[in-house]
C-alpha positions as a Markdown table, in Angstrom:
| # | Residue | x | y | z |
|---|---|---|---|---|
| 1 | Met | -53.7 | 10.8 | -67.3 |
| 2 | Phe | -55.6 | 7.7 | -69.0 |
| 3 | Asp | -58.7 | 6.1 | -69.5 |
| 4 | Leu | -58.6 | 2.2 | -67.9 |
| 5 | Lys | -61.4 | 0.8 | -69.6 |
| 6 | Val | -60.1 | 2.4 | -73.0 |
| 7 | Ile | -57.1 | 0.9 | -72.2 |
| 8 | Asn | -58.5 | -2.7 | -71.2 |
| 9 | Ser | -60.1 | -2.7 | -74.4 |
| 10 | Val | -57.7 | -1.9 | -76.9 |
| 11 | Leu | -55.1 | -4.2 | -74.6 |
| 12 | Ser | -58.1 | -7.2 | -75.1 |
| 13 | Glu | -58.5 | -6.6 | -79.0 |
| 14 | Leu | -54.5 | -5.9 | -79.4 |
| 15 | Glu | -54.0 | -9.6 | -78.1 |
| 16 | Glu | -57.1 | -11.3 | -79.3 |
| 17 | Val | -57.2 | -10.3 | -83.0 |
| 18 | Arg | -53.6 | -9.2 | -83.7 |
| 19 | Gly | -52.1 | -12.3 | -80.9 |
| 20 | Ile | -50.5 | -9.3 | -79.8 |
| 21 | Pro | -49.3 | -10.0 | -76.0 |
| 22 | Arg | -50.8 | -7.7 | -73.4 |
| 23 | Ala | -47.0 | -7.7 | -71.4 |
| 24 | Ser | -45.7 | -6.3 | -74.9 |
| 25 | Ile | -48.4 | -3.4 | -75.2 |
| 26 | Ile | -47.8 | -2.6 | -71.4 |
| 27 | Glu | -43.9 | -2.6 | -71.9 |
| 28 | Ala | -45.3 | -0.2 | -74.5 |
| 29 | Ile | -46.8 | 2.2 | -72.6 |
| 30 | Glu | -43.6 | 2.1 | -70.0 |
| 31 | Ala | -41.3 | 3.0 | -72.6 |
| 32 | Ala | -43.8 | 5.8 | -74.7 |
| 33 | Leu | -44.1 | 7.5 | -70.9 |
| 34 | Ala | -40.2 | 6.8 | -70.0 |
| 35 | Thr | -39.6 | 9.0 | -73.1 |
| 36 | Ala | -42.1 | 11.6 | -72.8 |
| 37 | Tyr | -41.0 | 12.5 | -69.3 |
| 38 | Lys | -37.4 | 12.2 | -70.5 |
| 39 | Lys | -37.7 | 14.7 | -73.4 |
| 40 | Glu | -39.6 | 17.4 | -71.3 |
| 41 | Tyr | -37.9 | 17.0 | -68.5 |
| 42 | Gly | -35.1 | 15.1 | -68.1 |
| 43 | Lys | -31.1 | 16.1 | -68.3 |
| 44 | Arg | -28.1 | 15.0 | -70.4 |
| 45 | Gly | -27.9 | 10.8 | -70.4 |
| 46 | Gln | -30.5 | 10.0 | -67.7 |
| 47 | Ile | -31.8 | 7.1 | -67.8 |
| 48 | Ile | -35.6 | 6.8 | -66.9 |
| 49 | Arg | -37.6 | 3.9 | -66.4 |
| 50 | Thr | -41.8 | 3.9 | -66.0 |
| 51 | Thr | -43.9 | 1.3 | -63.6 |
| 52 | Phe | -47.6 | 1.3 | -65.1 |
| 53 | Asp | -49.9 | -0.2 | -63.2 |
| 54 | Ile | -53.1 | -1.7 | -65.3 |
| 55 | Ala | -55.4 | -2.2 | -62.6 |
| 56 | Thr | -54.9 | 1.2 | -60.9 |
| 57 | Gly | -54.1 | 3.1 | -63.7 |
| 58 | Gln | -51.3 | 4.6 | -61.2 |
| 59 | Thr | -47.9 | 5.6 | -62.8 |
| 60 | Glu | -44.5 | 5.4 | -60.9 |
| 61 | Phe | -40.9 | 6.8 | -62.4 |
| 62 | Phe | -37.2 | 6.3 | -61.5 |
| 63 | Gln | -33.6 | 7.5 | -62.4 |
| 64 | Val | -31.0 | 4.5 | -62.9 |
| 65 | Lys | -27.8 | 5.2 | -62.0 |
| 66 | Ile | -24.8 | 3.1 | -62.9 |
| 67 | Val | -22.3 | 1.8 | -60.5 |
| 68 | Val | -19.1 | 2.8 | -61.6 |
| 69 | Asp | -15.4 | 3.2 | -60.2 |
| 70 | Gly | -13.8 | 6.6 | -60.2 |
| 71 | Thr | -10.4 | 5.5 | -61.0 |
| 72 | Lys | -12.0 | 4.1 | -64.0 |
| 73 | Val | -14.0 | 7.1 | -65.3 |
| 74 | Ile | -12.9 | 10.8 | -66.5 |
| 75 | Phe | -14.5 | 13.2 | -65.2 |
| 76 | Asp | -13.4 | 16.5 | -67.0 |
| 77 | Glu | -15.0 | 15.9 | -70.6 |
| 78 | Asn | -12.0 | 18.4 | -72.5 |
| 79 | Glu | -9.3 | 16.3 | -71.6 |
| 80 | Glu | -7.8 | 14.3 | -74.3 |
| 81 | Val | -8.4 | 10.6 | -74.3 |
| 82 | Pro | -5.7 | 7.4 | -76.2 |
| 83 | Asp | -7.0 | 5.8 | -78.6 |
| 84 | Thr | -6.7 | 2.8 | -76.2 |
| 85 | Asp | -8.5 | 4.0 | -73.2 |
| 86 | Leu | -11.8 | 2.7 | -73.1 |
| 87 | Arg | -12.9 | 4.7 | -70.1 |
| 88 | Glu | -16.2 | 6.7 | -70.2 |
| 89 | Tyr | -16.7 | 10.4 | -68.9 |
| 90 | Tyr | -18.2 | 10.1 | -65.1 |
| 91 | Asn | -22.2 | 11.4 | -65.9 |
| 92 | Pro | -23.2 | 12.5 | -62.8 |
| 93 | Glu | -26.9 | 11.8 | -64.2 |
| 94 | Lys | -26.2 | 8.4 | -65.4 |
| 95 | His | -23.2 | 7.2 | -62.7 |
| 96 | Ile | -22.7 | 6.7 | -59.1 |
| 97 | Leu | -19.5 | 6.9 | -57.8 |
| 98 | Ile | -19.0 | 3.1 | -56.1 |
| 99 | Glu | -17.9 | 4.3 | -52.6 |
| 100 | Asp | -21.7 | 6.9 | -52.8 |
| 101 | Ala | -23.1 | 3.4 | -53.8 |
| 102 | Arg | -22.5 | 1.8 | -51.0 |
| 103 | Lys | -24.0 | 4.1 | -48.9 |
| 104 | Ile | -26.9 | 3.6 | -50.7 |
| 105 | Lys | -26.6 | 0.0 | -50.6 |
| 106 | Lys | -24.3 | -1.7 | -48.3 |
| 107 | Asp | -22.9 | -4.4 | -50.9 |
| 108 | Ala | -23.3 | -2.5 | -54.4 |
| 109 | Gln | -21.4 | -4.1 | -57.2 |
| 110 | Leu | -19.3 | -2.3 | -60.0 |
| 111 | Asp | -21.7 | -1.9 | -62.9 |
| 112 | Glu | -25.1 | -2.0 | -60.9 |
| 113 | Glu | -28.0 | -0.6 | -61.5 |
| 114 | Ile | -29.0 | 1.8 | -58.6 |
| 115 | Val | -32.6 | 2.8 | -58.4 |
| 116 | Phe | -33.9 | 6.1 | -57.5 |
| 117 | Pro | -38.0 | 7.1 | -57.3 |
| 118 | Ile | -38.2 | 10.5 | -58.9 |
| 119 | Glu | -41.2 | 13.0 | -58.6 |
| 120 | Ser | -43.8 | 12.0 | -61.1 |
| 121 | Lys | -45.3 | 15.2 | -63.1 |
| 122 | Gly | -49.1 | 15.0 | -64.0 |
| 123 | Asp | -48.4 | 17.6 | -67.1 |
| 124 | Tyr | -46.8 | 15.9 | -69.9 |
| 125 | Gly | -47.8 | 18.9 | -72.6 |
| 126 | Arg | -48.5 | 18.1 | -76.2 |
| 127 | Ile | -44.9 | 17.6 | -77.4 |
| 128 | Ala | -44.1 | 14.6 | -74.6 |
| 129 | Ala | -47.9 | 13.5 | -75.2 |
| 130 | Gln | -47.3 | 13.5 | -78.9 |
| 131 | Thr | -43.9 | 11.6 | -78.4 |
| 132 | Ala | -46.0 | 9.2 | -76.3 |
| 133 | Lys | -48.4 | 8.2 | -78.6 |
| 134 | Gln | -45.6 | 7.8 | -81.7 |
| 135 | Val | -43.6 | 5.4 | -79.1 |
| 136 | Ile | -47.0 | 3.7 | -78.0 |
| 137 | Met | -47.8 | 3.0 | -82.1 |
| 138 | Gln | -44.1 | 2.1 | -82.9 |
| 139 | Lys | -43.4 | -0.6 | -80.1 |
| 140 | Ile | -47.7 | -2.3 | -81.0 |
| 141 | Arg | -46.2 | -2.3 | -84.8 |
| 142 | Glu | -43.0 | -4.1 | -83.2 |
| 143 | Ala | -44.6 | -6.6 | -81.3 |
| 144 | Glu | -47.6 | -7.3 | -84.6 |
| 145 | Lys | -44.5 | -8.2 | -87.0 |
| 146 | Thr | -42.9 | -10.3 | -84.0 |
| 147 | Ser | -46.9 | -12.3 | -83.6 |
| 148 | Val | -46.9 | -12.2 | -87.5 |
| 149 | Val | -43.8 | -13.5 | -88.2 |
| 150 | Ala | -44.1 | -16.4 | -85.4 |
| 151 | Glu | -47.4 | -17.1 | -86.7 |
| 152 | Phe | -46.3 | -17.6 | -90.3 |
| 153 | Gly | -43.0 | -18.9 | -89.3 |
| 154 | Ser | -44.6 | -21.5 | -88.4 |
| 155 | Arg | -47.0 | -22.6 | -91.5 |
| 156 | Glu | -43.2 | -21.9 | -93.8 |
| 157 | Gly | -43.6 | -24.6 | -96.0 |
| 158 | Thr | -47.3 | -25.7 | -96.1 |
| 159 | Ile | -50.0 | -24.2 | -99.0 |
| 160 | Val | -51.4 | -21.8 | -97.9 |
| 161 | Thr | -54.8 | -19.5 | -98.9 |
| 162 | Gly | -55.9 | -15.8 | -99.4 |
| 163 | Thr | -57.5 | -13.3 | -101.8 |
| 164 | Val | -56.0 | -11.4 | -104.7 |
| 165 | Gln | -55.8 | -7.8 | -103.3 |
| 166 | Arg | -54.3 | -6.1 | -106.2 |
| 167 | Ile | -52.0 | -7.1 | -109.1 |
| 168 | Glu | -49.1 | -5.0 | -110.5 |
| 169 | Arg | -46.9 | -5.5 | -113.5 |
| 170 | Gly | -48.2 | -9.0 | -113.2 |
| 171 | Asn | -47.4 | -9.1 | -109.4 |
| 172 | Ile | -50.2 | -10.7 | -107.5 |
| 173 | Phe | -50.3 | -9.2 | -103.9 |
| 174 | Val | -52.9 | -11.7 | -101.7 |
| 175 | Asp | -54.3 | -10.8 | -98.8 |
| 176 | Met | -53.9 | -13.1 | -95.9 |
| 177 | Gly | -55.3 | -11.4 | -93.0 |
| 178 | Arg | -52.9 | -10.3 | -90.9 |
| 179 | Ala | -49.6 | -10.4 | -93.7 |
| 180 | Thr | -50.1 | -9.7 | -97.5 |
| 181 | Gly | -48.4 | -12.8 | -99.5 |
| 182 | Leu | -46.3 | -11.6 | -102.6 |
| 183 | Leu | -46.9 | -14.2 | -105.9 |
| 184 | Pro | -44.3 | -13.1 | -108.3 |
| 185 | Tyr | -45.0 | -13.3 | -112.1 |
| 186 | Glu | -42.4 | -16.0 | -112.5 |
| 187 | Glu | -43.5 | -17.8 | -109.6 |
| 188 | Gln | -47.4 | -18.4 | -111.3 |
| 189 | Ile | -48.0 | -21.0 | -113.4 |
| 190 | Pro | -48.0 | -19.4 | -116.9 |
| 191 | Gly | -51.5 | -19.0 | -118.6 |
| 192 | Glu | -53.9 | -18.5 | -115.3 |
| 193 | Arg | -55.4 | -15.2 | -114.4 |
| 194 | Phe | -56.5 | -14.0 | -111.2 |
| 195 | Ser | -59.0 | -11.3 | -110.5 |
| 196 | Gln | -59.5 | -9.1 | -107.7 |
| 197 | Gly | -61.1 | -10.5 | -104.7 |
| 198 | Glu | -60.9 | -14.3 | -106.0 |
| 199 | Arg | -59.6 | -16.5 | -103.7 |
| 200 | Val | -55.9 | -18.1 | -104.6 |
| 201 | Arg | -54.1 | -21.3 | -102.9 |
| 202 | Ala | -50.1 | -20.9 | -102.9 |
| 203 | Phe | -47.1 | -22.8 | -101.4 |
| 204 | Leu | -45.7 | -20.2 | -98.7 |
| 205 | Tyr | -41.8 | -21.0 | -99.1 |
| 206 | Arg | -40.6 | -17.8 | -97.1 |
| 207 | Val | -41.7 | -14.9 | -94.8 |
| 208 | Glu | -39.5 | -12.0 | -94.9 |
| 209 | Glu | -39.5 | -9.0 | -92.4 |
| 210 | Ser | -38.8 | -5.8 | -94.2 |
| 211 | Pro | -39.0 | -1.7 | -92.9 |
| 212 | Arg | -42.6 | -1.7 | -94.7 |
| 213 | Gly | -43.9 | -5.2 | -92.9 |
| 214 | Val | -43.9 | -8.8 | -93.1 |
| 215 | Phe | -44.6 | -10.4 | -96.8 |
| 216 | Leu | -45.0 | -14.0 | -97.3 |
| 217 | Arg | -43.4 | -15.1 | -100.7 |
| 218 | Leu | -45.4 | -17.3 | -102.3 |
| 219 | Ser | -45.6 | -19.6 | -105.7 |
| 220 | Arg | -47.5 | -21.9 | -107.6 |
| 221 | Ser | -44.7 | -23.2 | -110.3 |
| 222 | His | -42.8 | -24.7 | -107.1 |
| 223 | Pro | -42.2 | -28.5 | -107.3 |
| 224 | Lys | -43.6 | -28.6 | -103.4 |
| 225 | Phe | -46.3 | -27.3 | -104.0 |
| 226 | Leu | -47.4 | -30.1 | -106.7 |
| 227 | Glu | -46.4 | -32.5 | -103.7 |
| 228 | Lys | -48.1 | -30.0 | -100.9 |
| 229 | Leu | -51.6 | -30.4 | -102.8 |
| 230 | Phe | -51.2 | -34.5 | -103.4 |
| 231 | Glu | -50.2 | -34.6 | -99.8 |
| 232 | Ser | -54.0 | -33.0 | -98.7 |
| 233 | Glu | -55.6 | -35.5 | -101.3 |
| 234 | Ser | -54.1 | -38.9 | -100.2 |
| 235 | Pro | -53.8 | -39.8 | -96.8 |
| 236 | Glu | -51.2 | -42.5 | -97.7 |
| 237 | Leu | -48.7 | -39.7 | -98.4 |
| 238 | Ala | -50.2 | -38.0 | -95.5 |
| 239 | Ser | -48.9 | -40.3 | -93.1 |
| 240 | Gly | -45.6 | -40.9 | -94.5 |
| 241 | Ala | -46.4 | -44.3 | -95.7 |
| 242 | Val | -46.0 | -43.2 | -99.3 |
| 243 | Leu | -43.1 | -40.9 | -100.2 |
| 244 | Ile | -42.8 | -39.1 | -102.7 |
| 245 | Lys | -38.8 | -39.3 | -104.1 |
| 246 | Ala | -38.7 | -37.0 | -107.2 |
| 247 | Ile | -40.6 | -34.2 | -108.5 |
| 248 | Ala | -39.7 | -33.0 | -112.1 |
| 249 | Arg | -42.0 | -30.0 | -113.2 |
| 250 | Glu | -42.8 | -27.3 | -116.0 |
| 251 | Ala | -46.2 | -25.1 | -114.5 |
| 252 | Gly | -48.7 | -25.4 | -116.3 |
| 253 | Tyr | -48.1 | -28.5 | -118.5 |
| 254 | Arg | -46.8 | -31.5 | -117.9 |
| 255 | Ser | -45.4 | -33.0 | -114.7 |
| 256 | Lys | -43.7 | -36.2 | -112.8 |
| 257 | Ile | -43.8 | -37.8 | -110.0 |
| 258 | Ala | -41.6 | -41.1 | -108.6 |
| 259 | Ala | -43.6 | -42.1 | -105.2 |
| 260 | Glu | -42.0 | -45.2 | -103.3 |
| 261 | Ala | -44.0 | -47.1 | -100.7 |
| 262 | Lys | -42.4 | -48.2 | -97.2 |
| 263 | Asp | -45.0 | -50.8 | -97.0 |
| 264 | Thr | -44.8 | -53.5 | -99.6 |
| 265 | His | -48.8 | -54.1 | -99.9 |
| 266 | Ile | -49.6 | -50.8 | -100.6 |
| 267 | Asp | -49.1 | -49.4 | -104.3 |
| 268 | Pro | -47.8 | -45.8 | -104.2 |
| 269 | Val | -48.9 | -45.1 | -107.4 |
| 270 | Gly | -52.5 | -46.1 | -107.0 |
| 271 | Ala | -52.4 | -44.7 | -103.2 |
| 272 | Met | -51.9 | -40.7 | -105.3 |
| 273 | Val | -53.9 | -41.1 | -108.7 |
| 274 | Gly | -57.0 | -42.5 | -106.3 |
| 275 | Gln | -59.8 | -44.2 | -107.1 |
| 276 | Arg | -61.3 | -43.9 | -110.5 |
| 277 | Gly | -58.2 | -41.0 | -110.6 |
| 278 | Val | -60.2 | -38.5 | -108.7 |
| 279 | Arg | -57.1 | -37.8 | -106.4 |
| 280 | Val | -55.1 | -36.4 | -109.2 |
| 281 | Ser | -57.5 | -35.1 | -110.7 |
| 282 | Thr | -58.2 | -33.1 | -108.0 |
| 283 | Val | -54.7 | -31.8 | -108.2 |
| 284 | Met | -55.1 | -31.5 | -112.0 |
| 285 | Ser | -57.7 | -29.0 | -111.5 |
| 286 | Glu | -56.1 | -26.7 | -109.3 |
| 287 | Leu | -53.0 | -26.4 | -111.6 |
| 288 | Arg | -55.4 | -25.4 | -114.4 |
| 289 | Gly | -55.0 | -29.0 | -116.3 |
| 290 | Glu | -51.7 | -29.5 | -115.3 |
| 291 | Lys | -50.8 | -33.0 | -117.1 |
| 292 | Ile | -49.1 | -35.6 | -114.3 |
| 293 | Asp | -47.6 | -39.0 | -114.5 |
| 294 | Ile | -47.2 | -40.8 | -111.5 |
| 295 | Ile | -44.6 | -43.7 | -111.5 |
| 296 | Glu | -42.7 | -45.6 | -109.0 |
| 297 | Trp | -39.7 | -45.2 | -107.6 |
| 298 | Ser | -36.7 | -47.3 | -108.1 |
| 299 | Ala | -33.4 | -47.3 | -106.7 |
| 300 | Asp | -32.6 | -49.5 | -110.0 |
| 301 | Pro | -31.3 | -47.0 | -112.4 |
| 302 | Lys | -32.2 | -48.4 | -115.7 |
| 303 | Lys | -36.0 | -49.5 | -114.4 |
| 304 | Phe | -36.8 | -46.0 | -113.1 |
| 305 | Ile | -35.5 | -44.3 | -116.3 |
| 306 | Glu | -37.7 | -46.8 | -118.0 |
| 307 | Glu | -40.5 | -45.8 | -115.8 |
| 308 | Ala | -39.7 | -42.0 | -116.3 |
| 309 | Leu | -40.1 | -42.4 | -120.0 |
| 310 | Ser | -43.6 | -43.3 | -120.0 |
| 311 | Pro | -46.1 | -43.5 | -121.2 |
| 312 | Ala | -43.4 | -44.5 | -124.0 |
| 313 | Lys | -42.2 | -48.0 | -124.3 |
| 314 | Thr | -38.4 | -48.6 | -124.4 |
| 315 | Leu | -36.6 | -51.5 | -125.9 |
| 316 | Glu | -33.0 | -51.1 | -124.5 |
| 317 | Ile | -31.6 | -49.2 | -122.2 |
| 318 | Thr | -27.4 | -49.1 | -121.4 |
| 319 | Thr | -26.0 | -46.9 | -118.6 |
| 320 | Asn | -22.8 | -45.1 | -118.1 |
| 321 | Asp | -22.6 | -44.6 | -114.3 |
| 322 | Glu | -19.4 | -42.8 | -114.6 |
| 323 | Glu | -20.6 | -40.0 | -116.5 |
| 324 | Lys | -24.3 | -41.0 | -115.1 |
| 325 | Ala | -25.7 | -41.2 | -118.5 |
| 326 | Ala | -28.1 | -43.6 | -120.3 |
| 327 | Thr | -28.4 | -44.8 | -123.8 |
| 328 | Val | -31.7 | -45.4 | -124.6 |
| 329 | Met | -33.2 | -47.2 | -127.7 |
| 330 | Val | -36.9 | -47.4 | -128.8 |
| 331 | Ala | -38.9 | -48.7 | -131.1 |
| 332 | Glu | -40.0 | -46.3 | -134.3 |
| 333 | Asp | -43.1 | -46.1 | -133.2 |
| 334 | Gln | -42.3 | -44.9 | -129.4 |
| 335 | Gln | -39.8 | -42.3 | -131.1 |
| 336 | Ser | -42.4 | -39.3 | -130.8 |
| 337 | Leu | -44.0 | -40.2 | -127.1 |
| 338 | Ala | -40.7 | -40.8 | -125.3 |
| 339 | Ile | -39.0 | -37.3 | -126.8 |
| 340 | Gly | -42.6 | -35.5 | -126.2 |
| 341 | Lys | -43.9 | -32.8 | -127.8 |
| 342 | Gly | -40.9 | -30.2 | -127.7 |
| 343 | Gly | -38.4 | -32.6 | -126.3 |
| 344 | Gln | -40.7 | -32.1 | -123.3 |
| 345 | Asn | -41.0 | -35.8 | -122.3 |
| 346 | Val | -37.4 | -36.8 | -121.9 |
| 347 | Arg | -36.8 | -33.6 | -120.8 |
| 348 | Leu | -38.5 | -34.0 | -117.2 |
| 349 | Ala | -37.1 | -37.5 | -117.3 |
| 350 | Ala | -33.8 | -36.5 | -117.1 |
| 351 | Lys | -35.0 | -34.2 | -114.0 |
| 352 | Leu | -37.1 | -36.5 | -112.9 |
| 353 | Thr | -34.0 | -39.0 | -112.5 |
| 354 | Gly | -31.2 | -36.8 | -112.6 |
| 355 | Trp | -29.4 | -38.6 | -116.1 |
| 356 | Lys | -28.4 | -37.6 | -118.9 |
| 357 | Ile | -30.6 | -39.6 | -121.1 |
| 358 | Asp | -30.3 | -39.8 | -125.2 |
| 359 | Ile | -32.7 | -41.3 | -127.2 |
| 360 | Gln | -32.5 | -43.8 | -130.4 |
| 361 | Ser | -33.7 | -45.8 | -132.5 |
| 362 | Ala | -34.2 | -49.0 | -132.8 |
| 363 | Lys | -31.7 | -48.2 | -136.3 |
| 364 | Gly | -29.3 | -46.4 | -134.0 |
| 365 | Glu | -29.9 | -42.9 | -135.1 |
| 366 | Glu | -29.2 | -40.4 | -132.5 |
| 367 | Leu | -33.5 | -38.9 | -131.8 |
| 368 | Ala | -32.6 | -36.6 | -128.9 |
| 369 | Thr | -30.5 | -35.8 | -125.7 |
| 370 | Ser | -31.7 | -34.5 | -122.3 |
| 371 | Glu | -29.5 | -33.2 | -119.7 |
| 372 | Thr | -29.9 | -33.2 | -116.6 |
| 373 | Asp | -31.2 | -30.9 | -113.9 |
| 374 | Thr | -32.7 | -30.0 | -110.5 |
| 375 | Asn | -35.7 | -32.2 | -109.5 |
| 376 | Ile | -37.0 | -31.5 | -106.0 |
C-alpha cells in the first residue's frame, strides 16, 4: 500500500523545507489510516487507533474500549434520562464493563483503556483512500501552521524582509517565504510606493492565525520600526548602552527621539547620529527622507521640554506639575521654529514629553497650544 522511499523522501522534505517534524507527519498518517479503516469497516462508537512503522511499512490496527462501571451506565437507549443524570449510554463497541476488563487485565481500573488488536484489511477502497488523503493533508496543514507560528512568533517585535506579492486596494501583501505578510494602507509611510516583486522591510508587530493560514501584520509607520532601524545601525543602542526613552512620530514627515546613555562617557545623541551623520542618514533613507530630531532625554521636565522643542531656542519655561502643562516663551525670531510647519514641531514635542505645551511670544501673546498624545 505504501512506497516507503516516497514517504521518507516526502517526510525529509517537509522537515527540512517547511520545518514540520517527522513525528507530526507520522502521527497524521496513523490518524488518517484509523479514520479510513473506521469509515470502511468500523461500527458506531468504535475507537480505532493505528500504528505505522516507517521503517517497515507495517500497519497495525487496534480497537480501544473504555472501562466503565455497570451501575453508572445506561443500557437501554430508550430510557428517559433526567437532566441531572450525567451517566453515559453503554456501547459495547466503545465500553467494557470493569468485571469483564479484569478478566483480561487483573488490575484494570475505571476509565482505563483496554486495547484489542484487530484484523488489518488489505483494501481500504476508493472512499477510504480519499479520506486518508484528506486527513493527512489537514494534519500537514495544521503541523505547518504550528511550525510557522512558532518561527515567526519568535520574530515578533523585529524587522522582517519580504517581497511584494500583490497590492489590493492599497494594502500590500508581502511574501515572507512560509507565510504572507500584510502591510495595510494605514501602516504604510504616506507617499511611498511599492511595485510587485520589490523587496520591502517592515516591523512585525503581530502574528495572526486564521482558517486561511498565518498572517503577519506589518508596519512601516509604527514608532518601533524607527527604533529597530536605529538598533541595526547603532551598536550602542543594540547592546543597551544607549536607551530610547520616547519616540514621537508622524511617519513620512518628521520624528523626534529622546535617548539616554547608561554610561556618562557615552554621548547618546552622537551614538545614534553616527560619524558625519552616517547612521541617521541611513535610517532616513529607509524612511524615504523622513526628518529625524534626536535629543538627550532628561528627568528635568523643563530641560526635556527645551530639548524637545529644538531646533528652536527658548527664553523661559514655566511648568504646572498638577496639570502637566508648560508655558514656553520664545523670542520673535524663534516663533516659527518652535511651532513648526502646521504646528508640527510643538505637536511632536508634546507627544515626546507627555506635557501640554503652550508657546508664547516674549510679548506674552499665545502663539500655539499642543496637547499630549501617546508616544513610544
